LOGU-501070 format. One record per atom (N, C-alpha, C): x, y, z. Coordinates in steps of 0.1 Angstrom, whole numbers, plus 5000, padded with zeros to 4 digits. Atoms other than C-alpha are relative to their C-alpha. Layout:
BEGIN
XYZ ...
This chain:
BEGIN
499849995014 522792933073 500649884994 499550125007 523392643049 501250044992 498849965007 526992663037 500749884994 499350115007 528892443012 501550045000 498549995001 532692403016 500549914989 499550085011 534492302985 501650015001 498650004997 538092202992 500649864998 499550135003 540191922978 500949945011 499150044989 542491903009 499049965012 501050054990 540491683034 500250065013 499749954987 542191813065 499550155001 500449865000 541592183055 498450015000 501550005001 537892093047 499449975014 500550044987 537491933081 500150115010 499749894991 538992223100 499050114998 500949905003 536792473082 498649965004 501350054996 533692263087 499750015015 500249994986 534192233124 499850145005 500149864996 534692603127 498750064997 501349945004 531592693108 498849945008 501050074992 529492433128 499950065014 500049934987 530592603160 499350135000 500749875002 529192923146 498549994998 501550025002 525792763142 499549974986 500350035014 525892693105 499849854997 500150145005 524792373087 500949994988 498950005009 527692263066 499949874991 499950115010 527892053034 501450014994 498650005005 531191943018 500149944986 499750055014 532591872983 501550014998 498650005002 536091792972 500550064987 499749925012 535891962938 498850064994 501149925005 533692172916 498949914995 501150085005 531791892899 499249945011 500750054988 530891732933 499250115006 500749894994 529892082945 498750034992 501249975008 527392132916 498949895004 500950104997 525791802925 499450025014 500549974986 525491902962 499050114999 500949895001 523892232952 498749964994 501250055007 521392052930 499149925010 500750094990 520491812959 499550085012 500349924988 520292082986 499850154996 500349865004 518592402973 500050105011 499949904989 518792563007 501350065002 498649944998 522492633004 500050144993 500049875005 522993003000 501550065000 498649955000 526793043006 500949884996 498950095004 529692862989 501350065004 498649964997 533192883003 500949904993 499350095009 535492732977 501550044999 498649985003 539292692974 500150044985 499849965014 540592852942 500749894992 499250105007 543192582932 499549865004 500550134998 541492242928 500249924987 500050085012 541791952904 498649994993 501250035007 539091872878 499350134996 500649875002 537192202882 500450095012 499549924989 538792482902 498950105005 501049914994 536992742923 499550114991 500549905009 536793002896 499149944990 500950075010 535292762871 498749965007 501350034992 532792652898 499250125001 500849884998 531793012904 499350044987 500649975013 531193072867 498949904996 501150105003 529192742864 498850035008 501149974991 526992852893 499350124994 500649885006 526493202877 499249974987 500750035012 525493042844 498949905001 501050104998 523192782859 498650065001 501449964999 519392792862 499650015015 500449994986 519492822900 499250135002 500949895000 516593052908 500350105012 499749914989 518093202940 501550044999 498649955001 521393392946 500949925010 499050074992 524393192958 501250105003 498949914996 526993412977 501349914999 498850095003 530393282965 501350075006 498849954994 533593322986 501249914996 498850075005 536993222973 501149995011 498850014992 539793082995 501250004991 498949995009 543093172980 501350055008 498749954995 546793212989 500550114991 499649895009 546993462960 499550135005 500449874995 546893812973 500250124991 499749895008 547894022944 498650064994 501249935005 545394282930 499449954988 500550045013 545094142895 499249875002 500850124997 543893802909 498650035006 501349974994 541193962930 499150074990 500849935010 539994182901 499549894990 500550105009 539793872879 498949925006 501150084993 537793682905 498750075001 501249924999 535293962910 499350014986 500549995014 534894002872 499449874996 500550135004 534193632869 498949955010 501250034992 531493632896 500149985015 499950024985 532993602931 499650125007 500449894992 531593802959 501050055010 499149964990 534393792984 501249905000 498850084999 537893662991 500449985014 499450024986 539493503022 501449944997 498650045003 543293473022 500349885010 499350104992 545093163035 501350055006 500850094991 545993083062 498850075006 501249944995 542593143076 500150065013 500249934987 541793393103 498549985002 501450044998 538493253117 499250125005 500849884996 537493593133 499750074987 500349935013 537793753098 499049924992 500950085007 535993453083 498650035005 501349984994 533093503107 499450144997 500549875004 532893873100 499650014985 500450005015 532893823062 498849924998 501250085001 530293553066 498850085004 501149914995 528093793086 499650104989 500249905011 528494053058 499249934989 500750075011 527493793032 498549965004 501350034995 524493683053 499150124999 500849885001 523294043055 499650034986 500349985014 523494073017 498949904996 500950105004 521593743013 498650045005 501349964994 518793863037 499450124993 500549885007 518594203020 499549964986 500550045013 518194032986 498749935002 501350074998 515493803000 498950105003 501049894997 513694113014 499650074988 500349935013 513894292981 499249914991 500750095009 512693982962 498649995005 501450014994 509693962986 499250134996 500749875003 508894332980 499750004985 500250005014 509294282942 498849914997 501150095003 506893982943 498750075004 501249934996 504394202962 499650104990 500349905010 504694482937 499549934987 500550075012 504294232908 498649955002 501450044997 501094102924 499150124999 500849885001 499794452927 499950054986 500149965014 500694522891 499149914992 500950095006 498894212880 498550035003 501449964997 495794322899 499650134992 500349885007 496094662883 499849974985 500250045013 496394492849 498649944998 501450065000 493194302856 499050115000 500949885000 491494632864 500050074987 499949945013 492794782832 499249924989 500750085010 491494492812 498450015002 501549994998 487994532828 499550144995 500449875005 487994902817 499850004985 500150005014 488294802781 498649964996 501450035004 484994802763 500049864993 500150135007 483794462751 499750034985 500449995014 483594412713 498550004999 501449995000 480094512704 499550064987 500749935010 477594622678 499050095006 500949894994 475894952688 499450084988 500749925010 473295112665 500649994986 499550025014 474494962632 501650014999 498649995001 478195002641 500749895008 499250104993 480494712649 501350065005 498849964994 483394782673 500849885004 499150104995 486394562679 501450065001 498749944996 489994602690 501149905002 498850084996 493494472697 500850085010 499349934989 495394562729 501049915006 498950074994 498794442739 501050105006 499049914994 500794642765 501449954999 498650055001 504594632762 500449955014 499750054987 504694572800 498749955006 501350064994 502094442825 498950104998 501049895002 500294782823 500450084988 499849925012 499895002792 499450145001 500549865000 499395372785 499050024989 501049985010 497095312756 498649975006 501450034996 493295322760 499150044988 501049975010 490195332738 498749985006 501350024996 486495332741 499050054990 501149965009 483095382724 498749995008 501350004992 479595452736 499050084992 501149925006 476195582725 499850135008 500249874993 475795952732 498550054999 501449985001 472195962720 499449894990 500650115007 469795762698 500649984986 499450025013 471895802666 501550055000 498649955000 475295942677 500849925009 499050074992 478195732689 501350075001 498749944998 481395862703 501149895001 499050104999 484695672700 501450075001 498649944999 488395742708 501049895001 498850084997 491795592709 501150095004 499049914995 494595752729 501349925004 498750064997 498295692737 500750105010 499349914990 499795842769 501549984998 498650005001 503495932766 500749915011 499350084990 505895692783 499449865001 500450144997 505395342797 499849985015 500150054986 504495162829 498950075008 501149964990 502595272860 499550144998 500649875001 502395652856 499250024987 500849985012 501195632820 498749925001 501250084998 498695352829 499050075009 500949934991 497295542858 499350124993 500549895007 496895852836 498949954990 501050055009 495095642810 498749965007 501250034992 492695512837 499250135002 500749874998 491795872845 499450054988 500649955013 491295972809 498849914995 501150095004 489095662803 498750045007 501249954992 486795782831 499550134995 500449875005 486796132818 499250004987 500650005013 485796032783 498849915000 501350074999 482895812795 498950105002 501049904999 479595992792 499650025015 500449984986 478795922829 501150075008 498949944993 482196052839 500450144994 499649885008 482696322812 499250125003 500949894997 479696532822 500050104988 500149895010 479896862803 501149994989 498950015010 482996752784 499549954987 500550065013 480996552758 498750074995 501349945003 477596732759 499950145006 500449874994 476297082764 498550005003 501450014996 472997112783 499350134998 500949885001 470097352777 498849985008 501250004992 466997432796 498849974991 501150025010 464797402764 500349884991 499750115010 464397122738 500950044990 499950154996 466296932727 500849985013 499450014986 467997002761 501549975000 498650035000 471496902750 500550024985 499350005013 473996932722 501349915001 498850075000 476696672715 501150084995 498949915004 479996862714 500849944988 499250045011 482096842682 501449955005 498750054995 485396652685 501050105003 499049904998 487596962682 499750075014 500449944987 485697112712 500549915012 499650104990 486296792732 501550005002 498550004999 490096802724 500550135007 499649874993 490397172734 499749995014 500350014986 488697102767 500949915007 499150094994 490896802774 501450075001 498749945000 493997012765 500150115012 500049914989 492997282790 500049935014 500150074987 492197032817 501249925004 498950094997 495296812814 501350064995 498749955003 498197042809 501149935008 498950084994 501396842816 500950095009 499149934991 503596942845 501449974996 498750025005 507296982838 500749885006 499450114993 508196712864 499549874995 500550135005 505996452847 499949994985 500150005014 505396552811 499149894995 500950115004 502396312809 499050064990 501049965011 500796442776 499649874993 500550125007 498896212753 499650044986 500649995014 497896172716 498749945000 501450055000 494296102708 499350024986 500949995011 491896042679 498649995006 501450004995 488296132689 499050034989 500949985011 485296102667 498649975004 501450024999 481496092663 499649934987 500650065012 479595862640 498550005001 501450005001 475995902630 499649864995 500250145003 474795542631 498949984990 501050005010 471895622608 500550034986 499649955013 473695802580 501449954996 498650045002 477295672584 501050124999 499149885000 478696032586 500949995012 499050004989 481896052607 500750135001 499249884997 483396362622 501049975011 499050024990 486696332640 501150105000 498849914999 489696522652 501149925007 498850084995 493196412661 501050105006 499049924993 495796552685 501449925000 498750075000 499296432675 500049854998 500250155002 497896082668 500349964986 499750055014 498895862638 498750024992 501249985008 496495922609 499149875000 500950125001 493395702609 499949964986 500050065013 492895472580 498549964997 501450025005 489595452560 500049884990 500050115009 488995112545 498750004992 501249985008 486595162516 499749864993 500450135004 484694842509 499749994985 500350005014 483594942474 501249994991 498750005008 486995022459 501149915005 498950084993 488894802483 501350075000 498849924998 491295072490 500150065014 499849944987 492795232521 500450154998 499749855001 492795612525 500450055014 499549954988 494795792551 499250135003 500749884996 492796052571 500950085010 499149924992 495096322585 499450135006 500449884994 494196592610 501250065007 498949944993 496696842624 499650025014 500249974986 497096912661 501149945008 498950054991 499696882688 499449915011 500550094989 499396622716 499350085011 500749934989 496996712744 500950015012 499349984988 498596862774 501450064998 498749955003 501796972756 500150155000 500049865000 500897332751 498650065002 501449954997 497997552764 499450074988 500849915010 495297732743 500249954986 499850065014 495697492713 498649984994 501350035007 492897452687 500349884991 499950135007 492097142667 499050014988 500949995011 490297082634 499249874999 500850115003 487496852624 500049964986 500150055013 487296632594 498849914999 501250085002 484096472581 500149924988 500050095011 483896172559 498649935000 501350075001 480895972546 500349854997 499850145001 481095602552 498949944991 501050085007 479395352528 499949875007 500250124993 477895032540 501249904999 498850095001 480794792549 501350075002 498749934997 483395062553 500449995014 499550014987 485695052582 501050115003 499049914996 487795292602 501049935009 499050074992 491095172617 500950115007 499249914991 492595382646 501149925007 498950084994 495995282660 501050095007 498949924993 498795392683 501349984992 498750015008 502295452670 500849885004 499350134997 503395132688 499849904988 500250095011 501994952657 501050024990 499149975011 504095122631 501450015004 498649994995 507195152653 500549875005 499550134997 507494782659 501249974991 498750025008 511094702648 500449854999 499550135002 512594392633 501449995007 498750034993 515994242644 501150094995 499049915004 517894502625 499650155002 500549874996 515894802638 499150074991 500849945010 513794862608 498549995004 501450004995 510194972617 499049944991 501150065008 506994802605 499550114991 500349895008 505895142592 498650004995 501449975005 502695292578 499749924988 500350065013 502995142543 499849855002 500250144998 503294782556 498749985007 501350014994 500294842578 498950014990 501049985011 498294972548 500049874992 500050125008 499394672528 499449885007 500650114992 498394432556 498550024999 501549985000 494894592557 499449984986 500550025014 494594582519 499749864997 500350155002 494594202522 498949955008 501050054991 491694192546 498650044996 501449955004 488694332527 499049895000 500950115000 487193982525 500049935013 500050064986 487893912562 498950065009 500849944989 485593962592 500950095008 499249914992 486694222616 501049925009 499250084992 487993952639 501249944993 498950055008 490093792611 500950114996 499149895004 491394132600 500950035012 499249974988 492594202636 501149905002 499050114998 494293862638 501150014989 499149995011 495893922603 501150115003 499049894997 497494252613 500949965012 499250054989 498694102646 501149904995 499150105005 500293812628 501150064991 499049935009 501994042602 501050075009 499149934992 503494252630 500949905007 499250104994 504693932648 501049954991 499150055010 506193802616 501150104997 499049905003 507994132611 501050015012 499149984988 509394162647 500749875004 499550134996 509993792652 499749975014 500450024986 508393812686 498650055003 501349954996 504993862703 500050095012 499849904990 506394102729 500650124993 499749885008 506694462717 500750105010 499449894993 508794762728 499150105005 501049904996 505794982730 498649945000 501350055000 502094932736 499549994985 500550025014 500394802704 498549995002 501549994998 496694902702 499450044987 500849945011 494194942674 498549975002 501450004999 490495012673 499450004986 500650015013 488294912644 498550025001 501550005000 484695012636 499649994986 500650025013 482494912607 498550045000 501449955001 479295072596 499249904991 500850095007 476594822585 498550035003 501449964998 473094982583 499149894996 
């Protein structure tokens, strides 16, 4: 192990150096705290510092604090040599960053035992850091998988779809999607799984597969043996089926909110239902106004045997629907005030002459300006569709 001895008394430094070299360690020396910092910078392999407390220029405790405040990317185990044995001094040293104390005059057997304990801690930290790096790589791979699951912005049967997705962590619990269910009916959804991180993300993966036509099976359509051979299920039916299928367990409580809808790409008629999700926003191109569309319903999975309601609206050419997760409105500024629904509406009211892409960027920038950061406490997701026959 590479060890740095910091001691202003040359004879004491030499005795300690010889003893440590006999134990198989590689030893570096410094006569005060300033010299020690230079040695640490020049030799990044040093993992243990044994420093006298009382030294000129920069004493041992000041050196310890300087190391803890530095940008050294690895952990340095810090041991203080001291003739002070009272409890208050030891408490002060630990509070200021020291890991261990060795009383003078030195007992080299005790020093060896304490060094072995320190080495075990350093090796344990290295093993944990390796495991953390492995987990982070796995999470990055999972995030790439999640990104591949997101539908590409597209125009499908007269309807333009686009979106914004920014998880609060590497993985997010938000998900959305859209697809053609027949020659004139498109299904779309935006959901938000409770919680954050891996459990929520894995659940959202499963829900995404369930809500795809090839994975949803009878969830989205009902089949018949005679023409027309199928019926696209109404949004409230889909939500009731999801609620029965995904009842949350007490130990996990992984319920989710969702807005699910159908749009007739020929007529612009939209029918949708919501389960505990924030109200969708209808951007009317003719009047350049924003209308809130509210549907009642508890989150899916929270309670069994729930029913949901459908709402039908008639889009005009150029009208847009804006679906979003509560992470949008709950973004807080530096004093804890939320962005809120009214600021979101105001932001959208300024985008009627924007393309969908420009509108998405404008809302993002307004949120960033409000929070003062581009990293959010919750997943921030919104899905936009525009009917242009």
